[in-house]
N, C-alpha and C positions, 0 to 999 in steps of 0.2 A: 241793676237796671229796674228791678221790681221786687216786691216783697217776697215772692216765691223763690226767686234766684238768690236773694239775700239770705233767706232761711237755709237754702241749700248750701250756700257758702259757709254759713255758721256751723252747719252740721259737719262739713268737711274739716273745718278748723278744730272742732271738738275732737273728731276722730284723730287728727294729726297730733294734737296736744297730748291726748291720752297715750297714743302710741309712743310719742317722744318720752313721756314720763316712764312708761313701762320699759322702754329700751334702757334708760338710765338705771332703772332698778334691776332688771333681770339679766341684761346683756353686759352692761358696763360696770355694774355693781357700784355705782356712784350714788350713794344714799343722799348726799347733800343736794345734788342736782335733781334727783328723783323727787324729793320732798318739795323743792321749789317748783318743779313742773306740775305736780299734782295740785299743790295749793294755788298756783297761778290759774290753773284751769277752773278751779272752783270759784275763785274771785272773779274771773272774767265772765263766767256763765253761771248764773244762780241756779238754773234748772238744766240738767242734761242727763243723759241715760247712764253715764259712767259714775255718777256721784256715789252710789253705794260702794262701788268697787274702789274708788279713790279713798274713801274712809277706811276700808279694809286694808288697802295697800299701805296707807300712812300708819295705821295701827301696827301692821307687821314690821314696817321699817323702824319705827320708834321702839318697838319691843326688842328688835334685834340689836339696837344700839343702847339698850337698857335705859331709855328715857321714859320711865314709867308714867310720869304725869301726862306727857303728850300722848303716849299710847292709850292711857285710860280716857283721855279727852276724845280721841277719835273712836274708841270702842263705844263709849256712851253715845256719841252722836249717831253712830250706825244703829245701835240698839233702839234709840229713841225715835229716829227719823225713818228708819227702814226696818222695823222689827220682824217683818215677814220675809225679808230678802234671804237669798241663799247665803250671803256673806254674814248675815246676823246668825244664821243657823250654824255656820262654821265656828263662830265664837261660843255660842251656847252649848253646842255639842261637838267636842273634839273628834268624835267618830262619825260625824255627819257625812263627810265626803265618802268614806269607805262604805258606810251603810247604803248610801245612795247608789254607788257604783255596783254594789252587789244586787240591789233591787233592779237597777237598769239592765244588768246582765240577765236577770230572771225574766224580765218583761220582754227583752229582745228575743230570748230563746223561745218563749211562749208564742210571740208573734211569728217567728219563723215556722214553728210547728203549725200554727193556724194557717199561714199562707200556703204551706205544703199541702194541707188538707184541701184548701180551695183549689189550688192549681192542679190537683189530681182528680178533681170532680167530686170530692166528698163534701158536698155543700152543707148537709145537715150537721156534720161534725164541725166544719169551719164556722158556721153560724153559732153553734152552741159555745164554741171556744171564744168567739168574739164577744158574746154576751157575758161569758164567765170572766173575761178580762176586766169588765167594768167593776165587778165586786171584788175580784181577786187583787187588783192593783190600784183601783181608783183612777184618778186623773194622772196620766203619765205621758212620756214623750211619744208613745205609739198609739195614743187614744184615737186620733183621727184615722190612722191606718186601720186599726181594728174596725172602726165605724164604716170605713169604705168597704172592707171585706164583707162586713155584715150586710151592707146595702146590696152588694153584688150577689150575695147568696140569696137574699130575698128575691132579687130579679130572676135568678136561675130557678128558684123553687116556685115562685108565684106569678111570674110574668112581668111584662113591660110596665103596666100601670102601677104595680107595687114597687117596681124598681124606681120609677119616676118619683113616687112619693118618698121613698127612702133616701134618694139622692137629694131631694129638696130639703128634707129634714137634716141631712148631713151638712148641707151648705149653711143652714141657719145656725147650727151649733158650732161649726168649724169654719166660719167665713174667712178667717185670715190664714188658714192652713193651705198649703199647696194642693191637698186633696180636693179642696173646693173647686179648683180649676179643672181637675180631672172629672169631677162630677158634672161641671158645666159642659165639658166636651161631650159627655154621654147624653146629657139632657138635650143638647142640640141635635145629636144623632136621632134620639127618640122623637124629637119634634119633626124632623124631616121625614121620618118613617110614617108619621101620622099625617103629614101634609106634603105628599110627594109632588103635588101640582106646582109648588113654588120653585122646583128645579126643572120644570118642563115648560114648553111653549104653550101658547093659548090653545092649540089644537089637541093638546094632551100628549103629544109625543115629545121625545127628547130633541132639543134644538142642537143639531150636530155642530153648528158653528161655535157653540158654547160648551161643547163637551171637553172636559179636561183630559189632557194627555200625560202619560207617565214616562218620564225619563230622568232617573235619579242622577245621571252622570253629567247633565248639562248645568250651566250656571244657575244659581238660585238666589232668591231674595228672602230675607226675613221680614215679615210684616207684623206690626202690632196694631190692633184695632181696639178702640176704647171710646167711651162716651165723649162727645164734643165738649171740651172744657179748655179754653185757651191757657189757663194757668197750669193745669195738669200737663197739657201738651208741651208747654215751654220747659217745665221742670223735667219731664221725661226725656225730651230731646237733649237737653243740656247734660243730664246724667248719662245718657247712652253715649254721647260724644266723648265724655270723660272716660267712661268704661272702655270704649274702643281704643282710646289713646293709651290707656294703662295696660290693657290685656291683648289688644290686637293692633299694636302700633305699626307693624310691618304689612298689614293686610290692606291698608288704604281704603277702609270702609267709609262709605258716605251715608249720611242720614238726611232723609227728606220727608215731608209730610204734606197731607192735603185732606180736605173734607172727604168723607166716605158716606154717601147718602146724606140724609138731612139731619141726622142726630149723632153721627160718629166721626171720629178722625182716624186716619191711617198713617202710620209712620213706616217708611221703607228703610231698611238697613241693607246695603248692597255693596259689593256683589261677592257671592261665595262661589267657589269653584264647582261645588256639587251639593247634593242634598245632605250628604253625611256631614260636611263641614258646617252647613247651615243648622242642622239639628244639634250639633255639639255646641254651637253658639247659643242657641235657644236654651239648652240645658244650663249653660253657665250664666247667661243673662237673667234667667228666671229666678236664680238662687241669690242674686246679688242684692244685699240689703241696703246698699247705698242708692241703687237705682229705684228700688221699690221701697219707699219710705214716705212718711208724712201723707200727703194727699194722693200720692201715686200708689194706689192700692193694687196689689197683684191680681186680686179677684176681679177687678174691672177690666183687665187686659186679656186679649186673646192673641197669643203669639203663635205664628205658623210659618213654615217654610213653603215657598212656592217657586216654581220655575218661571223664567222670564216669559215664556210663551203663555203660561196659564194666568199670569197676573192681568193681562189684558181682558181675558174672559171674566175674571172675578170683578174687574172694575166696571164692566158693562152691567153686571147685576147689582153691584154695591150691597151685597148681603153676605155676611160671614157664614150664615147657615147654608149658603149655596156651595161653598167650597169645603166646609169643615168635614162632612162625611168622607169625601175623597181623601182629604188629609189624614183623617183618622185611620182609614183603611190601609193606606199605602206608606205613610210616614211613621205614625205612632207605633 
C-alpha cells in the first residue's frame, strides 16, 4: 500500500527465504535445495543483511561436497566484499570462534563481578572496574552495560547533575542499545524532580482527580509513545499486529492509535489480564528485531504498562513525563 509497508514486506520475505535455506541445510541436510535457496535469495535481493552469511554457508556446503572451485568462489567473495565480517574471520582464523567464546566468557564474568560490586553499594570499585573494562576488553558485547553501571556510580558518588551528564553521554555513544532507553527513563525522572510543577495543578498542590492509583491485578494496557510520523506509525502498527498474531494469537489483542499532544502519537495494545502479563509483553516486544527495524528506532519509543483507570488520567495531561515516574516506581 505504501513504500514503508513494501519495505517491511521485503524484509519478511528475506527472513523467510534465509530461514528456508537454513532449514534445508541444517535440518533436512538437502544440500542441493539449500544451495538453490541461498543463491535465489541473493539473486532476488542485491542488498540484504544475510549476504555475508549466505556466502559462508555456500562456501561450507561446496566444501563439504568437495566442489573446490565453487567453495573458493564464495570464499573469495566473502573475503573481498565483507573482509571485516565475523564470517570472514572464521575463514582467516580457524580458531576464531573458540577464541571469541573464551573472551566472551571472560567479559561476562568480569561484568558479573562489576555488577555485584554496584549492587552491594561498592560504587568506587564498580566504577573502577567499569573503566578498566574499556582497556581490558575494548569494544565488546557488554560495553553498553559497563557504561550504564559507570554512569550510575557517578550519580551515586557525585549527585544528580553528574548522573544526568553521564546518562546523556551514554545515550550519545550507545544510541541503538537498549540501555539508551533505560537512560532515557532515568533522565525523565530527573527532569520531573527538577520540574515538579508539571505534575501539579496551578495552585501548586496535587490535583487529586489526576492522581494515579496502583492496582497491579486489574486489566492493563501497553502503550507506545513516539514522535508523530505517519510512516513510522503505520510500520510500527503493522509489525505489532503481526507480532501479536505470531506470539499472542490466543490473547485477542487489539492495536489502536491516536495523536498524543501536538507532536507525538500513542499506540494502545490491549487488553492484558494484569500488570504482570503486560510487563512480560513489553519485555518480549522490546527485544523483537522485526518490530524495531529500519525507521522504527527503539530509542524513539517509550513502552509502558498502565491500568485502564489510569489511562484516562494520562490522556488528560498528554505528557509521558507525567506518568513515567509513577511507572518507574511501581512497575520497573
